[in-house]
Each structure stands twice: as C-alpha cells, then as structure tokens.
C-alpha positions, 0 to 999 in steps of 0.5 A: 848471213850468207854470201851471194854467188859473186861474193863467194867467188871473190873470197875463193879467188883471194884464198887461192892467191897467196899475195892477194889480187889487184882491185883492177883485176877483180873489176875486169874479171867480174865486170862490176863497178869499183863501188860494187867491189868494195861493197862486196868486200864489206859484206865478205868481212861481215860474213867472216866476222860472223864466224870469226875466221879473219878478214879481207885487207885492202892495201894500196891496189891489192886485196888479200885474205887473212884467214885464221882457219882456211879448212873451216872456211872452205867447209863453210863455203861448200854449203853455198851452192849458188852459181856465179855467172861470168860477165858474158853469161850475165849479159846473155841472161840479161838479154833473155830477161829483157826479151822475155819480160811481159812488162816494163823492165827498169834499170832498178829491176836489172840491178836487183835481179842480177845483183849489180850496181846502176853503173854496171847495169848501164855498162852491160846494156851499153855493151850488149847494144854494141855487140848487137850492132857489130853483126849488123855492120859485118853482115852489111857487106855479106851476100845471102850466100855468104850467110849460108843461104839464110834470108836476112829477114827470116824469123821464127815466131813473133819478133820482140821489139824493145822500146827505148827512151825517145820512142826508138825500137830495137828489133831482134830477129832469130833465123830458123837455123840460129835458135839455139840460144842468145849468142846465136841471135841475129839482131837488127838495130836502127841507127842512133838508138840511144842508151837506155837510162831508165826503162827497156820495154819489150813488146811481144 
C-alpha cells in the first residue's frame, strides 16, 4: 500500500516534531474532522507496519512518531510525489470542481475526489458559502468608482448557476479584469441560501 498525499504530510510533520504534535493542531492545519485524522493515523500505521519501520503513538492529545529507521523511511517517502493541498487550495479546487462539472455533484463525489469525510465536505461548502457572501456584503457599501470602475453586473461568458436543495440558485459572476482564478471571482448570492446537504447542481 502507499500513503495518500495528506497522510504523507502528516507523517512528515510528525517526523519533524520530536515531541509530536497535538491532534488539535493537525485538525486546524489540515481542516479535517477528528474521525478523518484518526483514520489517517490508522492507515499510516498500516504503512509503517508493512515496512517494519515503527508506528504512530497517540498519547492524550498528542501524536508522535516512533520510527526505527528514519533515513530508510525518508527514502521511501520520497517515492511518493503526490502533492498535498492546503485547506485554502482544497476549497479553491472544490469551487472549480463544482463550477465546471457538467452533471450533478453529490457530497459523496466531493468526499471521494478530495479524500475528505462527509463532515469535512459539508464544512468546506459552508465555509465557501460564507467566503462568497462576505464580498457581497462589503461591496454593498462601495460605489462603482470604489470598485475600480467595473460594473457589478459585468460577466465573461455564460454565468454558471449552482442549484441547491429547495430550488435556490447561487449565481457566480466573473468580471473581465478578474478572470485570473477562483480567488478573484466575484460571487453574488441570494439571501438565505441553505447549506447543501446532498447535491450541488451546476447549470452552464
């Protein structure tokens, strides 16, 4: 078996921390649920047992690595070239994934694609929604001039609409000067859009 990118990141972080790391710190850095963290620890221990290199030990609120041959483990980990996405990067990728999907995107698909638990997937969607609503509230008190002269209705190409449970639509707009990436998107959300629990539908 091979470790996934997040599991490799956890193991490397623990190798660099002689006294180990607290579970709360890892949960905050990784942006995952506690259940997911302990699942990863279990998979890491399976991996270490396979190569007889030691194990991860949970003591109280701390997790530490007891490794017999760190040099050999480091060589083994270098074979894993997968990239670990930070929380911000993962959420940006989730926005792109949902926006560009040509069919219904279920919570299960988000979980499988980004290797997160259901709680983490729902928390990500909730956080994304809050981040998208913040610019709208801020822009409500700005003039066109304060926004650099761009009309708030300006958009490039078709505007994707994400249908959420209850028939509510989430409208996403991208101004001509802001098409560099997901962090530069300007989103307009209707009031009281509920948190999606099962599906997010995108119309092109």
